[in-house]
C-alpha positions, 0 to 999 in steps of 0.5 A: 483539464489538466492535472499535476501529479507528485508523483506521476511515478513512482519507482517502488510502486506502479500505483501511480504510473497506472493511475496516471495512465488511466486517466490519460486514456480518458483524455485527462492532461496528467503533467508529473509536478516539479520544481519547475512547475510552479508558476505554470500551474493555472486557475482551475487545474490540480494539483494531486499529491500522494505522502506528502510526509517527505516534502516536510518530514525531517529529524531536526524539528525546526527544519520540519518546522520550516518545511512544514510551513513552506508547504502549508504556505504553498498550498493556500498560495495555490488555494488563492490563485484558483488552483484545486487540491486533491489529497490521496491519503494511503496511510493514516500517518506515515509508517516513520514518525519523529513527532508525533503531535507535530505530524497530526498537527499538520496533516489537519492543517493540510486536511482542512487546507485541501479541496478533495481527498481521495481514499482507497477503502471505505473502510478508511473514510469513516478513519480520516473523517474521524482523524482529521475532523473534516466533512465527511463530503470532502472525502471520496472513496477512489479504488486502489486499482489492480496490478492484472498485467503490471508485471510480466513473468520473466520464466524465473524458477524461483523454487529452483533458486531457492533451493525450494523441494518441489512438494514443500507448502510456500509462505511468501512474505515481500516488499519492504521489511519494515518494523509495523510490518510484524516480521519477528511475530512471522518468524516467532509463528513459523517455528513452532511448525515442525512441518519439513514440508513448509518454508517460509521465504522472506525476500526484501529489503531490511535496514540493519537493525532489522536485519540482525533482529530478524537473524536472530529471530531465525532458529529453522532451516525452513526459513529462506533470507533474501535480503535485498530490494525486488526488482519489477521483473521478478515480481509476478514470477517471485509471487508465481512459486507462493501458496499464501502470502503472509502480511503479519502487520500491526497495522494496515491503512492501505496494502499495495502488497495486499492488492498485488497479492489479490491481482495475482489469485494469491491468498492472503493471511492476514490480520482482520482490519478494516481494509483486508475485509472489505477485499478478502474473505474465506474464499481469498485469505485467512484473517485472523484476530491481532490480539490473538496471540496464537492467532497467525499460527493457526491462520498458517496451521489452516493454510497447510492444512488446506481446508479452505475454501479458496475460489478463482471465482472470489478473487474475480469477483473482488478485483472487477470493483478494482478495474482501472477504467472505473476508478478513473470515470470516480476520480473524473467526476470528483475533479469535476465536481471541485472545478465547478465549485 
């Protein structure tokens, strides 16, 4: 079995590398799909792509249409040659969309043409079937694997680095800072907390507009901003100082940061979305109603009060289904099914 993974390695996320390695451990040949791969791909090979919007999106509508046409034509070209095609849908729609109707049309066409669609949670399957009008049998649940042992400690004391007092309770948000992640709402909620022994640490890279907006909202010496990309060798040490990871996203299809928190056995605060309910409960986090304007604030107060039932055992139970060995077995089973069709 030969897979052409696009991408095989993602510089900003270990997921693709871990997934590819788990397949290779089972004897599957996983190649990185590149421009020079086009005519190396043979009948019954499998092209497995993630985040296709990077290949066709453009601010110019004519270039958007042209690139979309080329991408979909390539799918037909490979299909005619007997190549099987798999798409992992991490997000129903990209976080950045300029042409919503066109995006929906393109993704509908892609969903119709591929042989198989993977989703990373049961909660996403029904949404994909409904949104893209595809046969339920085409959509398979292959979980997003854990990050256990992926990030190593460098023994950097970030509490000392950020000059956070030893006894302070720490809420951490880290990762790319985008509009959909609800950071202004997080800051507003935190500003209502009058406890000086609580710190909100926000580490990540925003665009200039978002950076200006966040600094405008800041009205609290217990909020610390560190606007930069977090390198891999700092992730484990940074997470280790957090009491809670806060994910106030306005919308979540799949969240690698949530899986990362689960992997490090760090409880989360997040809206009660179908995806989050599938992986977190009262023993691994605090989920709130996104329609409740006080939901995030009250969740943070609950976390500070320590009136929670957070349990290491609950984390371990939730992590079992995210074992890469199980995930690769599932993926290989579905790969074989489409090859035999």
